[in-house]
N, C-alpha and C positions, 0 to 999 in steps of 0.2 A: 223723318230724320231720327240717328241713335240720340239720348240726350247728352252731354257733354258733363263729366264728375269732377267736384271740386277734386283736386290732389293732395291728398292731407289737408296742411295747414297754411299750402300755399295759395297762389292766387292763379296758381294755373287751372286751365278746364281742360279735361282728357277724354278722349274714346276710350268708354268700357275695352275697346280690344287693342293693345298696343302692338305695330306691327313691327317684327324683329328684324334687323338689319344684319344678322348674322352672318346672312346666305350673299348677301351681295358682294359681289368679286370674287365668290367661292365659288359655289353651284349655282349663281344666278351670274351669269354672264353683264355686262354693264347695258344691254339694252333689256334686255329678260327683267334687270333691277329697275330701271326708267316707267319699263311697263306697268312693274306690279307695283310702284309708288303714285305713278297714275293713277292706280284703276281703285287703290286704297282709297286716295283725297276724292276721289270723284264719288265715290260710295258711303261720304261724312267722314270718315277715320282722320285724325290729326295727329296722333303721338306715334311716335317713331322712336327705336330704340337703337344704339350702336353703343361703340367702342372705337376707342382708337387702336387698340391690338387685332380688332375682326381684322384679315383673318390669319393670325397669326399663328396658330395652332395645327395647319401643315404644309412644310414648308417645302416640302416634298411633293405639293402639287402643286409651286411655283405664287404661294399665296405669301404676298405683305401685307403687315401692318399698315391700318390707313386706307385701304380700298374703302373700304365700307363707307367711312366717313367722305371722300373726296367725290365716290356716286352720289348721294347723300348732296354733297356739297354742290356738283354739278346740277343737280335736279334743280335745288333749289333757284338757281342763280340763272338757268333758262327760265324754268318756270314763274319765277318773280313772283313766291306763295309763299315768301320768309314767315309773316303774319299769319296765317292759316296753318301753320304746323307747330306742336312742341315737341324739338327736336332735345331727345337725351342721349349724351355719350359718358363714358366712361374715362378713368383715368388709373395707373398702377399697373397694368400689365402689356405696355408695351414694351418691346426690349429694348428701345432708346431711352424709355423713363419708366426704370421698373420701382415699384417701391411707390410708397406714399409721404418719403420728403415732402417737407415745404417747399423748397427750390423745385422737386421733380413736378411737381402738383403743378405750381404754376407754370412750368417751362412746356408742360406737357398739354395743357389750357392751350397755350398759345399755338402750338402747333396744331390742335384741334380746331382752333377756329379757322385757320387758313385753311384746312382741308376742306370746312366748312363751309369756307366761302360767306362767313358771317360774321359780325361784330359782338354777340354774343350768345351763350350755350343755355337755352331755358334750364334744362337738368344736369345737375351732373355732379354721377356718381363714384364715390371711390368704389374700385371694382374688388379689391382682394385685400383686405385688410390681414398679411402674412406676418409683415414684422411687429410686432407686439410690442419692441422695444422702441418705438416712437411714438410719443405721447400722445394719443388725443385729442388733448389740449393743443400741438403745433398742426396737427390735420386740421380740428376744424377754424384754428385762426388763420389759417393759410388758405379755406377757403371761403372763409370769412374775408377775407381781401380782394377776390375774385370777384364775390358778391359785391362789395362796396367800392369796387372799381367798373361795375357796370356791367361785367363779363360774363358774369352766371347771375341765372333768376335766382334759380335755388338749389339745393344742394340734399345728393340720396348718399344708399351706400348699399354696398351688396358684399355677402359673403365674408360676413363677422360676427365675432360672438356677439350672445344677447348680453353679455359682462362689459363687452366694449361697446355696445351702441347704447347701452346705459349710463355709462362713464362719457359717450359724447353729448348724448342731450343734456343730463346734469351742466355738462361745463357751457354748454350754449345756454342756458337757464340761469346759468351763473353770472355769465361775461355779459351777458346780452346779447350774444354772435350768434352768424345763420345755424339754424337750427333742419338735422334730417326732418324732410317731410315725405321721405318715402323710403322701403326695405327692398331690393330686391333678391330675394331668397329663390333658390329652388323647391320646387312646388308643385304637387301634380297629383293625380288619384296612387300612383304609384311610389311617390316619394311624401310622403306628409312629416315624418319627423324631424323634417329637415327644415321646415318653417314650426307646425303646430308644437305647442308646448312653451318653451319661452322665449324663443322669437317673438313667437305672435303675441305673448304675455306684454313685452317690451311696447312692442307696436300698436296695440291697444290701450296702453296706460298712457304710454306718448302721442297718441292721434295722430300716427303714420298711415301713409296707406301704403299697400301691399303689391308691390307690379311682381307678380312670381316670374322667373323664367323657366326655363323645358317645363313649360304648361303644357306639350303634348309628350312626352318623355323622350324627346329627341324622334320620334316619328312613335312611337309604338302605341300609345291610345288612339291612332288612329285606323288600326287594326294591320298594320299592312307585315306584322312581325307572326302572324299567326304559322304552325307547320306549314311546312311544305311551299311556305311563298317564298319568293326570291328576295334578292336586294335588290330594286333599279337605281343607287345612284350612289357614288361617293359616299355621300352624309350618312346613307344608310345602313351603318354595318352595325352588330352586335353592339359592340363596344361604346357607343352613341349610345344605343337604346338600356344600357343598361343590364342586360339581358333579363330582362322582365319576362320573356315569354317562358323561360326554365322554370318560373317560378310558380307555385299553385294560386299566392295573390294574383298574379300577373292575368292568367286565365282566369280566373273569377271576375274580374274588373274588366277584362275584354268581354265576358259572356252579358255581363249587367250592361255591357255600353251596348252590343247590338241589341239584346233586347229593347232596350228602349228607345235607343234609336230606329229600331224599325217599326214600334208603336208611332212614334211622332211625326215618323217619316224623314228625318235627318241623319248627316252623317255620324258617324261615332266621335268624329275628332271635334263637330259641332256641340253634341254633348257633353263629353271630358271638358268642354272649355265652357259651357254653361254650368258645371258642378263647381269648377273653380273659379268661377265669375261670383257664385250665390257664396261663399266663404266667408264667414267675417274676416273684416281690414281689407279683404281682396279687392280692391280699385281697377285695374286693366291687367288682366294675364297678358302675358307678351306670346307671340306665336309668329312664326317663320314663313313664308311663301314663297319658291323658287319660279315659280309661274302664276299668270295670272287665272288662270284654269284653278289653282287650288287657293284662291282670295276666297269666292262665296263660303266653303263651308266653314271657315275662322268667321269670316264677318258675320254669320247668321248666328253666330251662337251669341251674340248681343241682342238678340229679340226674344230668343228660345228663355221661356222662365220655364225651370222645372218644378213638378210639385214639389212637396214633401214625401211621399209615397218614394219618388221617383231617386231625390237627395239622399233618402235614407238606405236605399239600396244600393246604390254607389258608396255610399258610406260604409258601409256592411261588408260588401265586395272588398274592399280596398284596408279592412282593417286586419 
């Protein structure tokens, strides 16, 4: 069984692959979602990522915010496995609880707890730090109140500037309050400057864990966007993949992934996740699966150790 890793300075131990819940209630219906969750847990996984806003981004498809949390909550309740799972969710992007005002954070947490059918959230992220007029002191104080109340075990953040992240950590240290233990940035082989540099420096200095989202660049790094390949489902749209297929770097990255995958007898997705998992500060990349059949390629990344030569080839192709 894959060894669990400590999540930053927290007492949480997590799998090296975090299962993304953004597809639950969207491109995976409830039956499919429960099957994926069952298979992930059976394979030794224990780290599940969701948000109170999933999936609010495509309302024309009939999506409603909170569906992912509700599905996960039903799974936890019916399987009676709450103590076996580290559940991460987020605040700040639900249409009824938009932003990180203290009262909003606390109200949204109560709703997440209700949907998740649990009395505590293991890891609570601030989803987007859009309004920088809200002092980080106020945000941290609200999160600290949730920790003190036993409703949240550890706090983390996503989509935040390096400056605001540094200020948040400094305030926590100065006041002895709950401290971010992880950052969830966009980070993958074709999106490196979204993390490498100032953000990674803060994470490294602060002893935080990096838990990257879009680890497969919305499917691009699986190879499905090569010229001539058709779009398979509603999630596989060029906008989500960032148009990487049209860039010289995107083509180089796919070529390098394909070569290494062929030599290793592995899927391209497995190699891409393995590269990410071996980067400095990264604890657990996030990847989503619509079906049980998609899981093995993701889980295999936990056990694939790339050589220095292979890592260097991928890094060079993505530079």
